[in-house]
C-alpha positions, 0 to 999 in steps of 0.5 A: 818670488821673494823680492825684487833685486837689481833688474827685477820688476818693482811691482812684483808681489812677493810673499806672505806673513801672519802678523799684521800687528805693528802696535806691539813691541817685542821684548828684548830677546824675544823669539823670531815671529813665526811666519807663514808662507814667507820662506823666500822673503826670509831667505832674502833677508838672511842673505842681506844680513850676511852681506852686511856682516861681510862689510857691504852697505845695503838698503832693503825696502819691505813694501806693501799695503797695510796689514800685509805683514811688513812689521813681522818681516822687519822683526824677523830681520832684526832677530836674524841680525842680532843672531849674527852679531850685528848692532840693531838700531830700531825706531817706530816711525809710525807713531811720531814723525821724525824731525826734519833735518835742520829743524829749529829746536830749543833744548840742545841737551836733549839731542846730546843725550840721545847721542850718548844713549846711542854710543852706550847702547851700541856696546850692548848690541841693540839700540832703540832710538825714541821718536822725537818728543812733542812736549819739548823741542830738541836740538838742531839736527835732532834724531837725524844727527843721533842716527848719524852718530849711532851709525858711526859709533856702532859701525866702528866696531861692528856692522849695524842694522838700522830698521825704521818701520812705517818710514813712509810716515816719517819725514821724507827729507830726513829719510832721504838724507839718511839714505844719501849718507849711506850711499856716500859712505860705501865703507860703512857696513850698514843695512838700512831696512825701511818698512814702506806702506803702499800709498797713492801720495808717495812711492818708495824711495827707489830713486834715492839709491843705485839699484845695486844696493837696493832690495825690495821685498813685497809680501803677498797675501795669504793663500787658502793653504796659508790661512789654514796654517795660521788657523791651525797655529792659533787654535791647535785644531783642524781647519775646514777647507770651506772655511779656508776658502770663505776666509780668503774671500772675506779678507783677501788673504791680508794677514791682519784681517785673517787673524782678526777674523779668527779672533773675532769669531772665537770671541763670539763663540762661533766655530771656525767653520763655513757655518760659523762664518755664515752665522756671523752674518752681517754683524760687526765681528769684534777685532775684525771690524776694528782692523777693517776700519783702521785699515780703511781709514789709513787709505786716502780720503777718496778711497774712504768715500769710495768704500762708503759708497759701495757699502751704502749701495750694496753688492754689485755696485756699478762704477758709474753709480758708485762714483756718482754717490762718492762724488768722484770721477769714475777713474779715481773711483776705480783706482781707489777701489783697486787700492782697497782690493789690494788690502782686502777691503773690496773686490770686483764683482763683475766687468764694471761692478764692485762689492765689499768682500763680506757682509761683516766688512760692509758692516765695519765700513758703515759702522765707521761712517759717522751717522750724519754722513751715513744718512746723507749718503742714503738720501743721495743714493735714493735720489741717484737710483730714482733718477736712473730708473731703479726699481722701487724696492731697491730705492726704498731701503735708502729712503728708510735710512734718510727720514728727511728725504722719505717725507718728500712727495716723490719718495712717498710715491716710491715707498708706496709702490715698494710696499705694494710689491712687498704685499704681493710677495707676502712680506707684510712686515716690510710693507708696514715698515715702508708705509709707516715712514710715510705716515708720521705718528699722530698726523694720520688725519692730515695724511691722504686717507688712501695712504692711511688705508694702505698702511692699515691693510698691511698692518692687519696681520702684522699689528692688528691693534694698529690696523683696527685703530687706523682703519676705524679712524679713516673708514668714514673718509673712504668713498671709493668702493674699490678701496672701501671693501678691502679696508672693511675686509682687513678690519673684520679680519683684525677684529676677529683675530683679536677676539672682538667678534661682536664688533666684527659682527656689528660691522657686518650688520651695518652693511647695506644688503638692499642691492645685489652688490651689497649682498655680495659684499656682505657674503665676502666679508663674512667669508673673510671673518670665517677664514680669520677665525681659523687663525685665532683660538679665541675667535674660533671658540666665540664666533663659530658658536653663533655664525650660520653654517648654512650649506644650501647656497647655490654658489652662483657668484664668487662671493657666494662660493667664498662663503660656501667654501669657508662654511664647508671647511669649518663644518667638516673640521667639526664633523658637522654635516660632512656629506652636505659639506662635500656636496657644497664644495663640489658645487663650488669647484664646478663653477669656480675658476682660478681667474674668477675666484680667490685662491683662498676659496679654492684652497678652502674647498680642497682642504674640505675634500682632504678632511672628507677623506678625498685626498686625490680630488684635493691634490688635483685642486692644489696642483691647479692652484700651484701651477697657476703661479701668477694667480697665487700671492707668495704669502699663500704659496707656503700654505698651499704647498703644505696642504698639497704635501699633506694630500700627497702624503695621505695618498702615499706619494712620499716623494711629492710630499717631501718635495713640496714641504721642502719648498714650503720650508725654504732652503734654510728653515730658521727658528721662526716658523709661520703657521703654514710652515708648521703644517709643512713641518708636520707633513714632512715628519710623517713622510720622513718616518714613512720613508724610514729616515728617522734620523732626518726626522729627528734633526728636523724636529730638533730644529724647532725651539719650544718657544716657536710652538704657539696656539695655532692649530697647525702646531697641533699637527706638528705635536702629533707628528713629533709624538709619532717620531718619539714612538719610532725612537722608542720613547713611548712615554714622551710620545703619549705626552705629545699626542695627548697634548695634541688631542687636547688642543684639537678639542679646544679648536673643535677639530673633532673630525678623525680625518682632519688629523691622524693624531688619535691613530698614533696616540692609540699605538703609543698607549698600546706601547705603554700597555694602555689598551683601554685608552687605545680602544677608547680613541679607536671607538670614538674615531670609528663612530664619527667616521661611520656617521660621516662617511669617512672611509680612510678614517673608518678603516684605520679606526677598525685597524686600531680597534683590532690592535687594542682588542682581543678575542675571536672578533679581533681578526674579523676587525682586521679583515674589515679594516682591509676591506674598507681601505681597499676602496678608499683610495689610500694605498699607504693606509691599506698597506699598513692595515695589511701588515697589521692583519698579517702580524695578527694572523701569524700570532694566531697561528694562521701561517699560510694566510699570514704569508699571503697578506704580508706579501701583499703589504710588503710589495705595496709598501715597496711600490710606495717607497714606504721603507719602514713598513716594507722592512717590518713586513719583510721581518714578519715574512721571515718569521712566517718561514717565507724567504722573500727577497730583501727588497722587491726587484728594481729595474726596467722589468718592474715598470708597468706599461704606462710607466714605460710609456711616460719614461720613454717620452721623458727620456727624449726630452718631452715635458710633462704637459706634452706627455699628458697630451700625448697619452690623454692623461692629466699632468698629475698622472704623469708626475706620479708615474715619473716619481714611481719610475725614479724610485724603481730604477734608483734615479735622481731625475730625468737626466738619468732616464736615457741611460737607465732605459737603454736603447731597446724599445718594445712596441708597447713602450711608446705610443704611435701618436706624434708628439707636438713640438713646442 
């Protein structure tokens, strides 16, 4: 609807415009502003001008909230009036209030000058009546008398448009008198146009005139399509549909906010896309923030307080809580937010909850709130939430914003509880921030030693230097053994990570070992020191040369098992007594349980199995840990997921590797990666390359900034994976550089075990790509010697394959055959398929075509079963070269499923869980997951929901067991 005329509803919304900038005066002769979604409004205005031309008196009120585009419509009206030959008289009522009719002023000549200006300007067709001056006092009747004289003189010769923008800010008595003058002079061809801002205090002057002479035009907010039109006009480019929707949600379609948001994003150099708007985040967006603040402070004081309360409390603020913080009644709070919703500054986020429409709006509101008031609001919000039983972590942020309140006793209790929750979820930085607000700098001696200890433990990984100073100062005051042990553990770890291994060793030597509890405490602290050393290159180089790696402990207690697992992991990484290390971790795993032993102990034991070329056994341990989510703190979960993904990738379970690494990296990996995420990145790159998705691997590697790569050993693995990627992309020189750097770093870390990392294998192939046969042979020989001495079957088979690829002569084919024979019994199907394809290529080049076809077909089929598309395509091309005519890809469908896969698929299709299926078929849950992954790949399915349709109604006798599935 364009307007509300006689008999229409006064509150009906009507239309939309692009411009909300009422501060800019158009120059004489300026073109009519381009309006968006204002066709019906401008049609009404044109009709009113036509009626005035025909000699009728009229009143139009352009009414709406701030920023909706009233000024643009008034300018369009003035443009149309001038085009039709009307006299145009305009006044900016927003800047200075019109003097009240009859006000006593001193300089009478000023009013007469205004009248003369009006009479002379009328002949030119346009008059701009200036606002009353605040520096001099005008004559009695002031501007109102001038209006009357201008109207009278102008209408004597020509119809007139009298336009008053922001008339609600002028003196109402003066405006009312002007309206009454027109009502009593029906012979005057005058159209009075009033720009009227919606407000709680005053309504538009609908009762001042008869309905027959009144038109009300109420512009509507922009729609998504209208926003798209605005953006195209401003940028001359296409508009993303997602950006239109997000912009509409962020601005409520208020034109001034829309144009402000577009201008602010462009000023910050962000694209006008959904991603660009998300990148802006909660920062104050130029132009947009200023307009939002201006629009807010044009509202009533109650509305401003309501917006500040919602901004402080955050999204989903309940009405009662927000009203309590704003100190207004709930009815007034709701009414004010409804007003803010009309101007795009609030939105209902539930039946009885409110939010601000975008983080940038919240930032604008908070920025426009004076710091003193903001601090007071946070303090009141904390107390209000505490009294209503809110969780500690919801209160803690407000306490940080109000330091005075945070120092009270009840607030310290809340902050400590929130810090404990943060530590459980791996958010040590957050815990440190919360606890430091409870411990004023320089006053640690006067604080509760338990509180200082909690802070020191939280700082052990975030700020080791602060942790060392804090825990050293408070250690003598700790009498509770239950708190002293974690404090010692954190202190030993911090000392080790900062390279003070001598101090850490001395601290261990001071422990009382005369009792069983003392010996157990020493073993646990030494285990902590060993694990901490794996996080620091300096500690690794100094500490590991002096500590004992005795692997003869029986592992009868959790403390012994923790120390034994740590020693075994380090020994295996350094290729020292690998068989003894594997035997030690098997003792650990036989006695350990997730209830009695630390997840770190079990993870170290599983990693030892992986580095001992037993990835299947390692994967079983990781699954036990990850399935018991209650026993694994969030800070360790990312590391466990990365390690589980590594085991899955070695086993050729590429789907599992991609799934777990995606979870470890999170939904939107940013420029800051933890060490565990660095390992997940490496595993994911390898899995993507095995799957043949080099484009995704390239995008993933490109998302890692160079400055993110530090000296942690996990980044060594990333460099190795990136080197393999560059080899695939046809950049062998860059691949050699990455892989050589990886090897140098591995030597510094003393990670000499060829089964710990495949970097040497890909480095050898990179050297072969640039003609470096000798270097490739050297890498293969070194790996072969270590793998043979330590009993590492997968490393031994891949080293034989690399040595054969680098060599020549009659023994070359025999080495390929030996590699294949070793890998057939190693439990590494992907490495075996890769060795088969390499041997088939060598046989083909040697002229043994028939034998080559047999070997290549095996590798081709195995690669397809594993989903290793890169290897499958390579084998396919070699088969074609051999004269064979294989299918482009192996058959996919129900006929390809094995009997076990069919059984698992049938049970899953009827809704059974993996655990139920495992109980029915007497297999492990991991086996069920492996079978389902294979089924999805073979049938081309994305998940369990598609199984019923893919399997069809047919069911053979062997497809499912006769045993009844238990209900749960």
